[in-house]
Every structure is written in C-alpha cells, then in structure tokens.
N, C-alpha and C positions, 0 to 999 in steps of 0.2 A: 560708892566711895567717890568722891570728887577729887580727882588727881591734879586739876588746875592745868591740863595739857590739851592741846588741840591737835586735830588730825584731819588730814585731807587725802585725796587720791594719790598724791605723790609722796606720802609720808615715808614709806619703806621703799621708794623706788630710787634709781640713781639720780633722778632730777629733784630730789627732796632739797629744800633749802633755796631753790631758784626763785626769784621774784617776778618772773615774766610769765605772760600768758602762753598757752599751749602753742599758739600759732607761731610764736617767736622760737620756741623749742622745735617745732617741726621744720621751720625754715632753715634753722641751724642744722638739723640732721640731714636735710637735703643738700646743703652746702657740703657737709662732709662726705656724702655719697658722690658729689660731683668732684671731690679731690681738691676743693679750694683750701687755700692757705687759712691760718687762724686769722691773720689780719684781714684778708678779703671776706671771709665768713662774718667776721665782726662787723664790717662794713655794710654787707648785705642785710643783716639782720637788724642792724642798728643798736649794737651793744658794745661795750668797752672790750678790748683785747685780752685783759685778764679774765673777764667773764667768759669769753670764747674758749680761752685755754682751759679754764676750769670745767665748762661744759663738755668739752672734747675728753676730757679724762673721765668725767662722770659716765658719759655715753660709753666709752670704751671698757670701763669697769663693769657697767651693765651687760655689755656683749659678752665678756669673759664668763659671766655667770649663767649664760645659757648653756643647757645640756647640749652635748655634741650629738649629731644625728646618727642613726645605725645605718652604715653604708651596706647595701646590698647589690648582688648582681655583679657586673663588671666594674671593678674599681681601678681607676688610673691614678697612680701615686708617683710623685717625684718631689724632690726638694729643689729649692731655689736659694741663692746666697746673696745676702747683703753685707756691705761693709758695717762693721759695728760702730755705732756712734755713741761717743762719749762726750757728746755736747754738754756743757755745763758743769762737767766733772771737775773738781779741783785737784784730782790725783789721777792723772792719766796713767794707763799702764802700758802705753806706747808712745811713739813720737807723735806730735800733733799733726793732723791733716787739715787742710784748708778746703773750702768749698769745691766739690767735685774731685776731691782727692782719690788716689788710687791706692790699692793694697801694696804692701811691701814685696809680696809674692804674687806672681801670675797664677798660680795653682790654688785650688781650694786650701785654705789654711785656717788656722786658730784665730785669724783676723776677721773671718767672715762668720756671720750668724746663719745657721742653717734653719730654713723654714720648710716644713713638710706640708704639701698640699695634696689631699686625697679627695677624688670626686667620683660619684657613681653616676650611672646614666639616668637616675631619677633626680639629679640636681642636689643630691645631698653632699655637703663639702665639710671636710675637716681641714683646718689650717692651724698649724701649732708651731711655735719656735721649738726646735729640738736641742739646740746648743750651738757650739762653734765647730766649724770644720766639718768633715764627713759625718753622716749620721751613722749612729750604732743601732744594733738591735734593741738594746735596752732603751734607748731613746724613742725608737718607734713603738715600743710597748707602752711607754708612757704617754706618747701622743695619741696613739690609737685606742688606748684604754677601753676595750669592750665595743668599740664601733664597728668592728669587722667580725661577723659571724658567718653568715651565708653569702660569701662573696669570692670573687676570683680577682686578687690583685694582679694589674698588669703594671710592671715597673722595669726599670733599667736593670742592668746586671750587678748593681751594688750588692755586695755580699750580705749586708744588714737585712735585706728584704728577705733572702732566703732564709736566714737564721730566724727572722721574726715569724715567717709563715710556717717553718717546721715546729716552732715552739707552740703556735696557735693551731696547728693541724688543719691548715687551709691550703688549697692549691695555689700555685703561682705561675703566671705567665711572664716570661721575661722577653721584653722587646729590646734588642741590641742594635741600636742605630748605627754603630760603627760598622756593623756587618750587614747593614742594609735591611734590617728586620724593623719596620715601622708598623706593622699590623699582623695579626694572626687569623684574620677572618672571623672574629667574634665580636 
C-alpha cells in the first residue's frame, strides 16, 4: 500500500522534524554538555535562538525516555535543592523573585525543589525530581522505581531513607556528617 509518507533515521527520534545535518545537532549537544546558554549555543552552532530552545527541549525529552540504570553495590544517595523557577508563568503562586533571588525561608521548605541523586561505584546514576521540600519515602519509591536491588545505600540520616530501605528489604548505611561520620570503611 502506498501511504505517500516518507521516513528517515530521525523519524521517531527526538530530533524528528529538524532540518539541519547531524553535525549541527552534535555540536548543539556538545554545547549543552558544556553548560552553555541557549543564546550562546545558538551562536556556536549557527542557528536561531528559537531553534536552539526547541532543540534543547527535544533532547531533554529524549533523555527522560531513557531507562534508569540498575544500581548495584555501594550506592551513595542524597538530595539537592533548587529554588523553584516560575519564569514565564502568568499566575505566580508566590511573590516574584528577581535574578539571583533567595528563598523566603533559610531552611528547606516548599519553595525548594528536591532532586534526588543516587550513584553507584560503577558510575550508574539516577537523578530525579522528587517534589518540594524534604523527600518522603513515597517520593523515593517513585524516583528509584526498581533501580536498587542488590545494593547498600549510603545516605544521610533522613528518615525517608530508612522507611524506603525497610519497604524494599535492603540494608542501609547512615553517614551522619553532623556527628563526624563521613565514611564507614566500605
């Protein structure tokens, strides 16, 4: 049957619909890895800023579709926090902040986005946004979703890690920096 459609190598990939050669796309990916801004990346590759913005979202969308690795052995896990950006939103849920703004509260709060980062010694990494404020066991379960089977997580003393490891029947090593415990000889 003749469906009058054409296909190429990029048809079902995140780069479908881009009209530049592979070298421009690879150069743009390199710019992203280097942490360049959208404007600077567009300049380096020779594309327009809206195209660079579109490509960045296509690449990030593709990365989200990659399967998470299975973490094995010793897994170091902790969360990091970023101020929530509502840039471009017409309906802010808080008072406006300007470039380099600070959170209303000094402690971890619902103004901060929590990102879990877990890495094993074989360089397998899981990095997931878990939500706002302190991480919960339920959020850890969603972020780690089957990634930890044969491992020993090494974490801080956050209670969510204890609940998560008990639920998944895996051992837990707590490193408490406040009490001077930075390593356990493993």
